C-alpha positions as CSV (number, residue, x, y, z in Angstrom):
1,M,-8.7,-2.2,-17.0
2,L,-10.6,-4.5,-14.8
3,Q,-14.4,-4.6,-14.5
4,I,-15.7,-2.7,-11.5
5,V,-18.6,-4.2,-9.4
6,F,-20.2,-2.4,-6.5
7,N,-22.0,-4.2,-3.8
8,E,-25.2,-2.8,-2.2
9,I,-23.4,-1.0,0.6
10,S,-20.7,0.6,-1.6
11,A,-23.4,1.6,-4.2
12,A,-25.4,3.2,-1.4
13,E,-22.3,5.0,-0.1
14,I,-21.4,6.4,-3.5
15,S,-25.1,7.4,-4.1
16,H,-24.9,9.7,-1.1
17,L,-22.4,11.9,-2.9
18,D,-23.7,14.7,-5.1
19,T,-23.7,13.9,-8.9
20,L,-20.6,15.8,-9.8
21,S,-18.6,14.2,-6.9
22,Q,-19.8,10.7,-8.1
23,L,-18.7,11.4,-11.6
24,E,-15.3,12.7,-10.5
25,L,-14.7,9.8,-8.2
26,L,-15.7,7.2,-10.8
27,D,-13.6,8.9,-13.5
28,A,-10.6,8.8,-11.2
29,F,-11.2,5.1,-10.1
30,K,-9.4,3.2,-12.9
31,V,-7.7,0.0,-11.9
32,T,-5.3,-2.0,-14.0
33,Q,-3.2,-5.1,-13.1
34,A,-0.2,-2.9,-13.4
35,D,-1.6,-0.5,-10.7
36,L,-1.9,-3.5,-8.3
37,V,1.6,-4.8,-9.0
38,E,3.3,-1.4,-8.7
39,L,1.4,0.2,-5.8
40,D,2.3,3.9,-5.7
41,G,1.3,4.3,-2.0
42,E,-0.4,7.6,-2.9
43,R,-3.3,6.4,-4.8
44,F,-3.2,2.6,-4.1
45,G,-2.5,0.8,-0.9
46,K,-2.6,-2.9,0.1
47,L,-4.1,-4.6,3.2
48,E,-4.0,-8.3,4.0
49,R,-6.0,-10.4,6.4
50,E,-6.2,-14.1,6.8
51,G,-4.6,-14.7,3.4
52,K,-6.9,-12.3,1.5
53,V,-5.6,-9.2,-0.2
54,F,-7.6,-6.0,-0.2
55,Y,-6.7,-2.7,-1.8
56,R,-7.3,0.9,-1.0
57,F,-7.8,3.6,-3.7
58,R,-7.4,7.2,-2.6
59,A,-9.0,10.1,-4.5
60,D,-9.2,13.5,-2.9
61,D,-11.5,13.1,0.1
62,H,-12.6,9.5,-0.6
63,R,-11.2,6.0,0.0
64,I,-12.5,3.0,-2.0
65,Y,-11.7,-0.4,-0.5
66,F,-11.9,-3.3,-2.8
67,E,-10.6,-6.8,-3.7
68,V,-9.9,-8.4,-7.0
69,V,-11.9,-11.5,-7.7
70,N,-11.1,-13.2,-11.1
71,D,-11.1,-10.3,-13.5
72,S,-13.3,-8.0,-11.5
73,V,-12.7,-5.3,-8.9
74,V,-15.3,-5.8,-6.2
75,V,-15.9,-2.6,-4.2
76,H,-16.7,-3.3,-0.6
77,R,-16.7,0.3,0.8
78,V,-16.6,3.9,-0.3
79,L,-15.7,6.1,2.7
80,N,-14.9,9.7,3.2
81,K,-11.4,10.4,4.5
82,N,-12.9,12.4,7.4
83,T,-14.4,9.3,8.9
84,F,-11.8,6.7,10.0
85,S,-8.7,8.2,8.4
86,D,-9.1,11.5,10.2
87,F,-9.2,9.7,13.5
88,L,-6.0,7.8,12.6
89,F,-4.2,11.0,11.6
90,R,-5.3,12.8,14.8
91,S,-4.2,9.8,16.9
92,K,-0.6,10.2,15.6
93,M,0.1,6.5,15.4
94,P,3.6,5.8,14.0
95,L,2.3,3.6,11.2
96,S,1.1,4.3,7.6
97,E,-2.6,4.7,7.0
98,D,-2.8,1.2,5.5
99,E,-0.9,-0.4,8.3
100,Q,-3.2,1.3,10.9
101,L,-6.3,0.1,9.0
102,A,-5.0,-3.4,8.8
103,E,-4.8,-3.5,12.6
104,S,-8.2,-2.1,13.2
105,K,-11.1,-4.4,14.1
106,H,-13.6,-1.7,13.3
107,F,-12.2,-1.3,9.8
108,W,-12.4,-5.1,9.2
109,N,-16.0,-5.1,10.4
110,L,-16.8,-2.5,7.7
111,I,-15.0,-4.6,5.1
112,D,-16.7,-7.8,6.1
113,E,-20.1,-6.1,6.0
114,G,-19.3,-5.0,2.5
115,R,-18.0,-8.4,1.4
116,E,-21.2,-10.0,2.6
117,A,-23.5,-7.5,0.8
118,R,-25.2,-8.4,-2.5
119,K,-23.4,-7.3,-5.6
120,M,-25.1,-4.9,-7.9
């Protein structure tokens, strides 16, 4: 498994969850190199922008967006699926969730904000 590092924003987002939800989410969020090579599409997705690779981890009602830097998973955002994903589903776009996110300026603004936040 890779070391997981939360930035200020993602740490704040996860802290808004109740304690049991935090524990369940963190227990489910295990990332290995093999997971990133063989993306299953259900739990893990991949987004690319300007030569950088970002990943999505899906667990129940939450999405964790992260990138791998050296031997660490740097978590940029922890979002509830009923935020952006719900909009995408209701808009009935003919693309996968990850493809829709990759084309969204709003999504990349969220990720950039997370990338620029101080790591905890």
